[in-house]
C-alpha positions in Angstrom: 39.2 -55.3 39.4 42.7 -55.3 40.6 43.6 -55.7 44.6 43.7 -52.3 46.6 47.0 -50.3 46.0 48.8 -47.7 48.6 49.8 -44.7 47.1 54.0 -44.7 45.9 56.8 -43.1 44.0 57.0 -44.4 40.5 60.3 -42.5 40.2 61.8 -40.1 42.4 60.1 -37.2 40.1 56.7 -38.6 39.4 54.1 -39.6 41.5 51.4 -41.8 40.4 48.3 -42.7 42.7 46.2 -45.6 42.1 42.9 -46.4 44.0 41.3 -49.0 42.6 39.1 -50.4 45.3 40.4 -48.0 48.4 43.8 -47.8 50.3 42.8 -50.5 53.1 46.4 -49.9 55.2 45.7 -45.8 55.3 44.2 -44.0 58.3 42.1 -41.1 56.6 38.9 -39.6 56.5 37.1 -36.9 54.5 37.3 -33.2 54.8 36.1 -32.4 58.6 35.3 -28.6 57.9 37.4 -27.5 60.5 38.5 -24.7 57.9 42.2 -24.1 59.2 43.2 -24.0 55.8 41.0 -21.0 55.0 42.4 -19.2 58.2 44.4 -16.3 56.9 47.8 -16.1 59.0 46.9 -19.3 60.5 50.0 -22.0 60.5 47.8 -24.3 58.2 46.4 -22.1 55.8 46.6 -23.3 52.2 47.7 -26.9 53.8 45.3 -29.7 55.6 45.6 -29.3 59.2 44.3 -32.9 60.1 47.3 -35.3 61.4 46.6 -38.6 59.8 48.1 -41.1 57.1 47.5 -38.7 54.3 49.8 -36.0 55.2 53.2 -37.6 54.1 51.4 -38.3 50.8 50.4 -34.6 50.6 54.1 -33.6 51.1 55.1 -36.0 48.3 52.6 -34.5 46.0 54.2 -31.0 46.3 57.5 -32.7 45.5 55.8 -34.4 42.1 56.3 -33.6 38.7 52.9 -34.8 37.7 49.9 -36.4 39.2 47.5 -39.0 38.4 44.8 -40.6 40.1 42.7 -43.5 39.5 39.8 -44.9 40.5 36.9 -47.5 39.5 33.4 -46.3 39.1 30.7 -47.3 41.8 27.1 -46.6 40.7 28.3 -43.9 39.0 30.9 -42.4 41.1 34.4 -42.5 42.1 34.9 -44.8 45.2 34.1 -43.0 48.8 38.0 -43.2 49.4 38.8 -41.4 46.5 36.2 -38.8 47.0 37.6 -38.3 50.6 41.0 -37.8 49.3 40.0 -35.7 46.8 38.3 -33.6 49.3 41.1 -33.3 51.8 43.8 -32.6 48.8 41.8 -30.2 46.9 40.1 -27.9 49.2 43.1 -26.6 51.0 44.8 -25.4 47.8 41.5 -23.4 46.0 40.9 -20.4 47.8 37.6 -18.3 48.9 38.8 -15.2 46.8 37.2 -13.6 43.9 38.0 -15.0 41.4 39.2 -18.5 43.0 42.8 -19.0 43.1 45.1 -22.0 43.7 47.7 -22.0 46.5 49.5 -24.8 45.4 53.3 -23.4 45.2 53.4 -24.4 41.4 51.5 -25.6 38.3 51.5 -29.4 37.9 50.0 -31.7 35.1 47.1 -34.3 36.2 45.4 -36.8 34.9 42.4 -39.4 35.7 41.9 -42.7 35.0 38.8 -44.4 35.5 37.6 -47.9 35.2 34.2 -49.1 34.8 32.0 -52.4 33.8 30.0 -50.5 31.6 30.4 -50.0 27.9 31.3 -46.2 26.4 27.7 -45.8 25.1 26.2 -46.7 28.5 28.5 -44.2 30.2 27.4 -41.4 27.7 23.8 -42.5 28.2 23.8 -42.6 32.1 25.6 -39.5 32.2 28.8 -40.2 33.6 30.7 -37.6 31.5 29.3 -34.8 33.8 31.5 -36.4 36.8 34.4 -36.6 34.7 34.3 -33.2 33.5 33.7 -31.9 36.8 36.7 -33.9 38.3 38.7 -32.5 35.4 37.9 -28.9 36.5 38.6 -29.1 39.9 41.9 -30.6 39.2 42.7 -27.6 36.5 41.7 -25.1 39.3 44.1 -26.6 41.9 46.9 -27.7 39.6 46.6 -26.5 35.9 46.2 -28.7 33.1 44.7 -31.8 33.5 43.3 -34.8 31.2 41.4 -37.9 31.4 41.3 -41.8 30.4 38.7 -44.2 30.4 38.6 -48.2 30.5 34.9 -49.7 29.8 33.5 -53.0 30.0 36.2 -54.4 32.3 36.3 -58.1 33.4 35.0 -58.0 37.1 35.1 -61.3 38.3 37.9 -64.0 38.3 35.4 -66.6 37.7 31.5 -65.5 36.2 30.5 -68.9 37.1 30.3 -68.4 40.7 28.2 -65.1 40.6 24.9 -64.2 39.9 25.5 -61.9 36.8 23.9 -63.5 33.8 23.6 -60.3 32.1 26.9 -60.6 31.1 28.9 -62.4 28.7 31.9 -64.1 30.1 33.4 -65.0 26.7 32.9 -61.4 25.7 34.5 -60.2 28.9 37.4 -62.3 28.7 38.1 -61.6 25.2 38.0 -58.0 25.4 40.5 -58.3 28.5 42.9 -60.3 26.4 42.6 -57.5 23.5 41.5 -54.5 24.7 42.8 -54.6 28.3 46.6 -54.5 27.4 45.5 -51.4 24.9 44.2 -49.5 28.0 47.3 -50.2 29.9 49.9 -49.0 27.1 47.4 -45.7 26.8 47.8 -45.3 30.6 51.5 -45.8 30.8 51.7 -43.6 27.7 50.0 -40.8 29.8 52.1 -41.2 32.8 55.4 -40.8 30.5 53.9 -37.9 28.9 52.5 -35.8 32.0 56.1 -36.4 33.4 57.6 -34.5 30.6 55.4 -31.8 30.7 56.6 -28.7 32.0 54.9 -27.3 34.7 
């Protein structure tokens, strides 16, 4: 896996959030169910009221033209940090009206990049696609069009000889990293460029 990354602006108009192992420098938690974002007429209606390190990031997102989230898959789900971030990001915008609506001030294309240590066949067999589809549906509810990208069979350790992981073939892993991972990176870059050009 890559080192932890903090959210940042790739360009003034395009916000790219990458979370691979957690935002170690940011102080935040998941939704605390205060429901300030759901209180009609309140100063925080449609916005998260919690004052922590996510507040300036949410402001950046509202100013962005596109948003990409990224997370490794741990035990079949995104990281705890990503899940907490998604709770705080999405819940304030999605209303409890019938039908539900979005309070996000505009339409914004989004994407989600997943990395995982398993093969594509194992992903399908183990039911991961349901998680990916649900996250895409939530992003669509809040922001509009959304798409996903999966990177499979990742090179997990710098030195496989130092870990107890004999179920993996280090040479096969290394070859995939050399041959396939650069293609995954190119596909991710193309996704970012495409979303940045997509009208809201």
